[in-house]
TORKOL-4160 file (C-alpha; in steps of 0.2 Angstrom, whole numbers, padded with zeros to 4 digits, m for minus):
119
<pt num="1" X="0774" Y="0493" Z="0117"/>
<pt num="2" X="0771" Y="0503" Z="0103"/>
<pt num="3" X="0759" Y="0505" Z="0086"/>
<pt num="4" X="0768" Y="0496" Z="0075"/>
<pt num="5" X="0773" Y="0476" Z="0074"/>
<pt num="6" X="0786" Y="0471" Z="0086"/>
<pt num="7" X="0796" Y="0455" Z="0082"/>
<pt num="8" X="0789" Y="0444" Z="0092"/>
<pt num="9" X="0770" Y="0445" Z="0085"/>
<pt num="10" X="0772" Y="0435" Z="0071"/>
<pt num="11" X="0782" Y="0420" Z="0080"/>
<pt num="12" X="0767" Y="0422" Z="0096"/>
<pt num="13" X="0751" Y="0421" Z="0080"/>
<pt num="14" X="0761" Y="0407" Z="0072"/>
<pt num="15" X="0763" Y="0398" Z="0091"/>
<pt num="16" X="0745" Y="0403" Z="0093"/>
<pt num="17" X="0742" Y="0392" Z="0076"/>
<pt num="18" X="0750" Y="0377" Z="0079"/>
<pt num="19" X="0743" Y="0375" Z="0097"/>
<pt num="20" X="0726" Y="0379" Z="0091"/>
<pt num="21" X="0720" Y="0363" Z="0095"/>
<pt num="22" X="0724" Y="0367" Z="0114"/>
<pt num="23" X="0710" Y="0375" Z="0126"/>
<pt num="24" X="0725" Y="0384" Z="0135"/>
<pt num="25" X="0733" Y="0388" Z="0121"/>
<pt num="26" X="0727" Y="0406" Z="0125"/>
<pt num="27" X="0730" Y="0407" Z="0143"/>
<pt num="28" X="0745" Y="0419" Z="0149"/>
<pt num="29" X="0753" Y="0426" Z="0167"/>
<pt num="30" X="0752" Y="0444" Z="0171"/>
<pt num="31" X="0764" Y="0449" Z="0183"/>
<pt num="32" X="0764" Y="0465" Z="0192"/>
<pt num="33" X="0772" Y="0475" Z="0205"/>
<pt num="34" X="0758" Y="0480" Z="0220"/>
<pt num="35" X="0758" Y="0496" Z="0232"/>
<pt num="36" X="0769" Y="0486" Z="0244"/>
<pt num="37" X="0784" Y="0482" Z="0232"/>
<pt num="38" X="0779" Y="0465" Z="0231"/>
<pt num="39" X="0776" Y="0453" Z="0215"/>
<pt num="40" X="0759" Y="0446" Z="0209"/>
<pt num="41" X="0756" Y="0433" Z="0195"/>
<pt num="42" X="0739" Y="0427" Z="0189"/>
<pt num="43" X="0733" Y="0416" Z="0173"/>
<pt num="44" X="0723" Y="0429" Z="0162"/>
<pt num="45" X="0713" Y="0424" Z="0146"/>
<pt num="46" X="0721" Y="0432" Z="0126"/>
<pt num="47" X="0709" Y="0441" Z="0119"/>
<pt num="48" X="0719" Y="0445" Z="0102"/>
<pt num="49" X="0727" Y="0463" Z="0094"/>
<pt num="50" X="0723" Y="0481" Z="0096"/>
<pt num="51" X="0719" Y="0485" Z="0077"/>
<pt num="52" X="0735" Y="0488" Z="0068"/>
<pt num="53" X="0747" Y="0485" Z="0082"/>
<pt num="54" X="0757" Y="0473" Z="0094"/>
<pt num="55" X="0744" Y="0478" Z="0109"/>
<pt num="56" X="0740" Y="0462" Z="0117"/>
<pt num="57" X="0721" Y="0462" Z="0125"/>
<pt num="58" X="0714" Y="0456" Z="0139"/>
<pt num="59" X="0698" Y="0457" Z="0149"/>
<pt num="60" X="0697" Y="0459" Z="0168"/>
<pt num="61" X="0686" Y="0464" Z="0181"/>
<pt num="62" X="0689" Y="0483" Z="0186"/>
<pt num="63" X="0689" Y="0476" Z="0204"/>
<pt num="64" X="0701" Y="0465" Z="0205"/>
<pt num="65" X="0719" Y="0467" Z="0213"/>
<pt num="66" X="0728" Y="0470" Z="0197"/>
<pt num="67" X="0720" Y="0484" Z="0195"/>
<pt num="68" X="0727" Y="0492" Z="0211"/>
<pt num="69" X="0744" Y="0485" Z="0205"/>
<pt num="70" X="0744" Y="0491" Z="0188"/>
<pt num="71" X="0739" Y="0510" Z="0194"/>
<pt num="72" X="0752" Y="0509" Z="0206"/>
<pt num="73" X="0765" Y="0505" Z="0192"/>
<pt num="74" X="0759" Y="0502" Z="0177"/>
<pt num="75" X="0774" Y="0490" Z="0168"/>
<pt num="76" X="0770" Y="0473" Z="0169"/>
<pt num="77" X="0778" Y="0454" Z="0159"/>
<pt num="78" X="0766" Y="0440" Z="0154"/>
<pt num="79" X="0774" Y="0423" Z="0152"/>
<pt num="80" X="0765" Y="0413" Z="0141"/>
<pt num="81" X="0770" Y="0396" Z="0138"/>
<pt num="82" X="0762" Y="0381" Z="0121"/>
<pt num="83" X="0764" Y="0364" Z="0130"/>
<pt num="84" X="0762" Y="0356" Z="0112"/>
<pt num="85" X="0777" Y="0367" Z="0104"/>
<pt num="86" X="0789" Y="0369" Z="0119"/>
<pt num="87" X="0787" Y="0388" Z="0116"/>
<pt num="88" X="0788" Y="0403" Z="0127"/>
<pt num="89" X="0785" Y="0420" Z="0126"/>
<pt num="90" X="0789" Y="0432" Z="0138"/>
<pt num="91" X="0786" Y="0449" Z="0135"/>
<pt num="92" X="0785" Y="0465" Z="0148"/>
<pt num="93" X="0777" Y="0484" Z="0143"/>
<pt num="94" X="0768" Y="0497" Z="0151"/>
<pt num="95" X="0749" Y="0494" Z="0152"/>
<pt num="96" X="0737" Y="0505" Z="0147"/>
<pt num="97" X="0720" Y="0504" Z="0160"/>
<pt num="98" X="0703" Y="0509" Z="0148"/>
<pt num="99" X="0691" Y="0512" Z="0158"/>
<pt num="100" X="0675" Y="0522" Z="0154"/>
<pt num="101" X="0682" Y="0539" Z="0160"/>
<pt num="102" X="0695" Y="0538" Z="0146"/>
<pt num="103" X="0698" Y="0554" Z="0136"/>
<pt num="104" X="0700" Y="0543" Z="0120"/>
<pt num="105" X="0685" Y="0538" Z="0109"/>
<pt num="106" X="0698" Y="0522" Z="0099"/>
<pt num="107" X="0700" Y="0516" Z="0115"/>
<pt num="108" X="0682" Y="0520" Z="0122"/>
<pt num="109" X="0675" Y="0509" Z="0108"/>
<pt num="110" X="0687" Y="0494" Z="0112"/>
<pt num="111" X="0682" Y="0495" Z="0128"/>
<pt num="112" X="0664" Y="0492" Z="0122"/>
<pt num="113" X="0667" Y="0478" Z="0113"/>
<pt num="114" X="0675" Y="0468" Z="0127"/>
<pt num="115" X="0681" Y="0479" Z="0143"/>
<pt num="116" X="0699" Y="0481" Z="0140"/>
<pt num="117" X="0716" Y="0481" Z="0146"/>
<pt num="118" X="0728" Y="0483" Z="0135"/>
<pt num="119" X="0747" Y="0476" Z="0136"/>
């Protein structure tokens, strides 16, 4: 996922808006591949988009298995289903883990705000 606006972003924003009354609308599934070659899937919370980008932001504890999976294979897919509107989004891409030692000052600033993992 690049720095431009992806064609699905506005559709996703519309779905978030039309389903905003649902607590679970900000949750989606993140699937990764572990070092054993097997898939792993878990629910994560949407924290917004990286500024001027289509990159999706989530927050996670660096001690979780998803971090090990992403260090092994930094590509993942999300599946986001909105129950009221019956819309599903499947988005895949490369994950950026923004750890404390990241050399990019802009990414570190975002990490300060949330403690981020970026898709």
